[in-house]
C-alpha positions as CSV (number, residue, x, y, z in Angstrom):
1,M,0.2,-0.2,0.0
2,K,2.8,2.4,1.0
3,K,4.6,1.6,-2.3
4,T,1.6,2.3,-4.3
5,I,1.1,5.7,-2.7
6,V,4.8,6.5,-2.8
7,K,4.6,5.5,-6.7
8,T,1.3,8.0,-7.2
9,S,3.3,10.7,-5.2
10,V,6.2,10.6,-7.4
11,I,4.2,10.3,-11.0
12,L,2.1,13.3,-9.8
13,A,5.0,15.7,-8.8
14,A,6.6,14.7,-12.4
15,L,3.2,15.7,-14.3
16,F,3.5,19.1,-12.1
17,A,6.9,19.9,-12.9
18,S,6.5,19.4,-16.6
19,S,3.6,21.6,-16.6
20,V,5.5,24.5,-15.2
21,M,8.4,23.9,-17.6
22,V,5.9,24.2,-20.3
23,A,4.1,27.4,-19.0
24,C,7.6,28.9,-18.5
25,K,8.7,28.1,-22.5
26,G,5.4,29.8,-23.5
27,K,5.7,32.8,-21.3
28,N,9.5,33.0,-22.3
29,S,8.5,32.4,-26.3
30,G,5.8,35.1,-26.0
31,A,8.6,37.6,-24.8
32,G,11.3,36.5,-27.6
33,E,8.5,37.6,-29.9
34,N,7.5,40.8,-28.5
35,E,11.3,41.5,-28.2
36,E,11.9,40.9,-32.0
37,A,9.2,42.9,-32.8
38,E,10.4,46.0,-30.8
39,T,13.9,45.7,-32.5
40,V,15.0,48.9,-34.0
41,Y,17.8,49.0,-36.7
42,A,20.0,52.1,-36.4
43,V,20.4,53.4,-40.2
44,N,21.5,56.5,-42.4
45,A,19.1,58.3,-44.5
46,D,19.2,60.8,-47.3
47,V,16.5,63.0,-49.2
48,V,16.1,62.2,-52.6
49,Q,16.5,65.0,-54.9
50,V,16.1,65.8,-58.5
51,G,19.1,67.0,-60.9
52,N,21.1,66.3,-64.2
53,L,23.0,62.8,-64.6
54,D,25.7,63.1,-67.2
55,N,27.3,60.1,-68.9
56,Y,30.7,60.7,-70.3
57,L,33.7,58.7,-71.8
58,E,37.4,59.4,-70.6
59,F,40.5,60.5,-72.4
60,G,44.0,61.5,-72.1
61,G,45.3,64.6,-74.1
62,D,48.1,66.9,-74.6
63,I,47.5,70.5,-74.5
64,S,49.1,72.6,-77.7
65,S,49.0,75.5,-79.6
66,V,46.0,75.7,-82.1
67,S,48.3,77.9,-84.3
68,A,52.0,76.0,-84.4
69,V,54.3,76.5,-87.2
70,D,57.7,74.8,-87.8
71,V,61.0,76.9,-88.5
72,Y,63.2,75.7,-91.2
73,P,66.5,77.2,-92.3
74,D,67.2,78.6,-95.9
75,A,70.7,76.9,-96.2
76,S,72.6,73.6,-95.0
77,G,75.0,74.2,-92.3
78,K,76.0,74.1,-88.7
79,I,73.9,76.2,-86.3
80,S,76.4,79.0,-85.1
81,R,74.1,81.2,-83.2
82,I,71.2,80.7,-81.2
83,T,69.2,84.3,-80.4
84,V,66.4,82.8,-78.3
85,A,65.1,80.4,-75.8
86,V,62.0,78.1,-75.4
87,G,59.4,80.0,-74.0
88,D,60.5,83.2,-75.2
89,T,58.1,85.5,-77.0
90,V,59.2,86.4,-80.9
91,H,57.8,88.4,-83.5
92,K,57.4,87.7,-87.5
93,D,60.6,87.8,-89.1
94,Q,62.7,88.3,-85.8
95,I,65.8,86.2,-86.4
96,I,65.8,83.3,-84.0
97,A,69.1,81.5,-84.9
98,Y,72.2,81.6,-87.6
99,V,73.2,78.6,-89.9
100,D,76.9,78.9,-91.2
101,P,77.2,77.2,-94.6
102,S,80.8,77.2,-94.8
103,R,82.6,74.3,-96.0
104,P,86.1,73.3,-95.6
105,G,88.6,75.8,-97.9
106,M,85.1,78.0,-98.3
107,N,83.8,80.7,-96.0
108,Y,80.5,81.8,-96.4
109,S,78.5,84.7,-94.3
110,E,76.2,83.4,-91.5
111,N,72.6,82.7,-92.8
112,P,70.0,84.1,-90.4
113,V,66.8,82.0,-89.7
114,K,63.6,84.1,-89.1
115,S,60.5,83.3,-87.3
116,P,57.2,83.3,-90.0
117,I,54.7,84.0,-87.2
118,T,54.4,86.2,-84.3
119,G,54.3,83.9,-81.1
120,R,55.9,81.7,-78.8
121,V,59.3,79.5,-79.1
122,T,57.8,76.5,-77.9
123,S,60.5,74.1,-79.2
124,F,64.1,74.3,-79.9
125,P,65.9,71.1,-79.8
126,P,69.0,71.6,-82.0
127,T,72.2,73.1,-80.2
128,I,75.6,75.2,-81.4
129,G,76.9,72.9,-84.0
130,T,74.0,71.0,-84.8
131,M,74.1,70.2,-88.8
132,V,71.1,71.3,-90.3
133,S,69.6,71.6,-93.6
134,P,66.3,73.2,-95.4
135,S,64.4,70.0,-94.8
136,Y,65.1,70.0,-90.9
137,S,62.9,72.1,-88.8
138,I,64.9,73.4,-86.1
139,A,62.0,75.2,-84.0
140,K,58.4,75.6,-83.5
141,V,56.6,78.8,-82.7
142,S,53.4,78.8,-81.7
143,D,50.5,81.1,-80.7
144,T,49.6,80.3,-76.9
145,D,47.0,82.5,-76.7
146,E,44.8,80.1,-78.5
147,L,45.1,76.7,-76.8
148,Q,43.6,73.3,-77.9
149,I,43.3,69.7,-76.4
150,K,43.8,66.7,-78.8
151,I,42.4,63.3,-78.5
152,N,42.2,60.2,-79.8
153,V,38.9,58.5,-79.9
154,A,38.6,54.7,-80.4
155,E,36.6,53.5,-83.4
156,R,33.9,51.9,-81.4
157,F,33.1,55.5,-79.4
158,I,33.2,57.6,-82.7
159,S,29.0,57.4,-82.9
160,R,29.0,59.2,-80.0
161,I,31.1,62.3,-80.7
162,K,30.2,65.5,-82.1
163,E,31.2,69.1,-82.6
164,N,30.3,71.7,-79.8
165,Q,30.5,68.4,-77.1
166,K,31.0,69.6,-73.7
167,A,33.7,68.1,-71.4
168,I,35.2,68.7,-68.0
169,V,38.9,68.8,-67.7
170,T,41.3,68.3,-65.0
171,L,45.1,69.2,-64.8
172,D,47.6,67.5,-62.2
173,A,49.0,71.0,-61.7
174,Y,45.3,72.2,-60.1
175,P,43.6,69.4,-58.2
176,G,40.2,69.9,-57.7
177,V,39.6,72.4,-60.1
178,E,37.7,71.8,-63.4
179,F,37.7,73.4,-66.3
180,I,35.1,73.5,-69.3
181,A,36.0,72.7,-73.1
182,R,34.2,72.0,-76.2
183,V,34.7,69.9,-79.1
184,F,35.7,72.5,-82.0
185,E,37.0,70.2,-84.7
186,V,36.3,66.1,-85.6
187,S,38.3,64.7,-87.9
188,P,36.6,63.1,-90.9
189,V,39.2,60.2,-91.3
190,L,40.3,57.7,-88.8
191,D,44.0,56.8,-88.6
192,T,44.4,53.3,-90.2
193,T,47.3,52.2,-87.8
194,S,45.5,52.9,-84.5
195,R,42.1,53.0,-85.9
196,T,41.3,56.1,-83.6
197,M,39.7,59.6,-84.6
198,L,41.4,62.9,-83.9
199,A,39.1,65.5,-82.0
200,K,40.2,68.8,-80.7
201,L,38.9,70.9,-78.0
202,K,38.8,74.3,-76.6
203,V,38.9,75.6,-73.1
204,E,36.1,78.2,-72.7
205,P,36.7,80.4,-71.5
206,A,40.6,80.9,-71.8
207,D,42.5,80.5,-68.9
208,S,45.9,81.8,-68.3
209,R,46.8,78.7,-65.8
210,I,46.6,76.4,-68.8
211,K,50.1,76.1,-70.4
212,A,50.9,74.3,-74.0
213,G,52.8,71.2,-73.0
214,M,50.5,70.3,-69.9
215,Y,48.5,66.7,-70.1
216,A,45.1,66.8,-69.6
217,R,42.3,64.5,-68.5
218,V,39.0,64.9,-70.5
219,K,35.7,64.0,-69.5
220,L,33.6,64.2,-72.8
221,I,29.8,64.2,-71.8
222,T,28.1,62.0,-74.0
223,D,24.4,62.1,-72.6
224,T,22.8,64.3,-70.2
225,I,19.4,63.4,-68.3
226,E,18.0,66.5,-67.1
227,T,15.4,66.7,-63.9
228,A,16.5,62.8,-63.4
229,V,15.4,61.3,-59.7
230,V,19.1,60.1,-58.6
231,I,20.2,58.1,-55.8
232,P,23.2,56.6,-54.5
233,N,24.0,53.1,-55.5
234,D,24.3,52.1,-51.8
235,A,20.8,53.1,-51.1
236,I,20.0,49.9,-54.0
237,I,19.1,46.6,-52.4
238,Y,18.4,43.3,-54.5
239,R,15.8,40.9,-53.5
240,D,15.0,38.0,-55.4
241,G,17.1,39.6,-58.3
242,K,15.0,42.8,-58.3
243,P,15.9,46.5,-57.1
244,Y,14.6,47.9,-54.1
245,V,15.0,50.9,-51.8
246,F,13.6,51.4,-48.0
247,V,11.8,54.6,-48.0
248,T,10.8,55.8,-44.4
249,N,7.2,56.2,-43.7
250,T,7.5,59.4,-41.4
251,A,10.2,62.4,-41.1
252,D,10.4,61.3,-37.4
253,M,14.1,60.1,-36.2
254,S,12.2,56.9,-35.2
255,T,9.8,55.7,-37.8
256,T,9.3,52.8,-39.9
257,V,10.0,51.7,-43.2
258,S,8.6,50.5,-46.5
259,M,10.4,48.3,-49.1
260,I,9.4,50.1,-52.7
261,S,10.2,48.5,-55.8
262,I,12.1,50.5,-58.4
263,K,13.0,50.6,-62.2
264,E,16.6,51.5,-62.5
265,G,18.0,53.9,-65.3
266,L,21.3,55.1,-66.1
267,T,24.2,54.6,-63.7
268,V,26.9,57.0,-63.6
269,D,29.8,57.1,-61.0
270,N,28.0,55.5,-58.2
271,R,25.0,57.3,-58.9
272,T,21.8,55.8,-60.5
273,E,18.7,57.2,-62.0
274,I,15.4,55.9,-60.8
275,Q,12.7,55.9,-63.7
276,E,10.0,54.3,-61.5
277,G,9.0,54.2,-57.7
278,L,10.7,57.3,-56.3
279,K,10.0,61.2,-56.2
280,A,11.9,64.0,-54.9
281,G,11.7,64.7,-51.4
282,D,11.6,61.0,-50.3
283,T,13.4,60.1,-47.6
284,I,15.4,56.7,-48.3
285,I,17.9,54.5,-46.1
286,I,21.3,54.6,-47.5
287,K,23.1,52.8,-44.8
288,G,22.2,49.9,-42.5
289,Q,19.2,48.5,-44.5
290,S,20.3,45.2,-45.1
291,L,18.7,43.6,-42.3
292,L,15.5,45.7,-43.0
293,S,12.1,44.3,-44.4
294,D,8.9,45.7,-44.9
295,N,7.6,47.8,-42.0
296,S,10.7,47.3,-39.9
297,K,11.2,50.0,-37.0
298,V,14.5,52.3,-37.5
299,K,16.2,55.1,-36.1
300,I,17.7,57.7,-38.2
301,V,21.1,58.5,-37.2
302,S,22.0,61.0,-39.8
303,I,20.5,62.5,-42.9
304,S,22.3,63.4,-45.8
305,G,25.5,63.2,-43.9
306,K,24.5,65.3,-41.2
307,A,24.1,64.0,-37.6
308,V,20.1,64.0,-36.3
309,E,19.7,65.8,-33.2
310,K,18.3,63.5,-30.2
């Protein structure tokens, strides 16, 4: 009898303990669900704006004078005197050097070499004693008041090049400074060796900081989309291969977000045109959105790079 009573007591105690554990587990599970629902994600946001988006091709080119003339001597002989240096300004018919046409046993007067135009001496490779001839250019005189940039365009890009096209030019001598240039001449033929087309640009307006002989980096604008809705590429996420952005539902620091499907357009330099899904003034999440889902709660830490006041 006593054994039966003891066995019954043990069974009842086990059943009570099991019911307590189940109850506790249910309570903890409910707390976890509430905690997950209240998760708040810290994010950075940006305000969608409308602007122009420029597509471009990049080239490198040398800056040279539009008007440059080679200087040739009238007689063969040795350079006996040089009266100018590279960088000097000369006038038309000014003597820049003398050539001595004398030969062994024959003495002749020095033959003057004159500049054919007014300009600046941009090249003078010979030195005194150099043998020259009427077919040998001893110098180059250029009009440095009017400069050009020459670029060689690969054959596959020539359909995107035309006269009066705008370009942005940068120079190593002036970091961070941008100069505006335009195409003023496009060659009607291609170089059969390199399969490239020569195009010439002028900086507008002319700038005294730009010198002949400099190397220029050219961004030639090929397409411009005006009044486009443009956002950073980092704002776009892909779910099942489709592009989305998260848009805040209110302008408050703590708010919820909606996952919006978008249609992408042109992408240039980490910026993408949005053809459908967004409008100017929308506040989008640009950082911290990888863990978000529709109606997630967020706390905006900064907007457009500026910290949000608490």
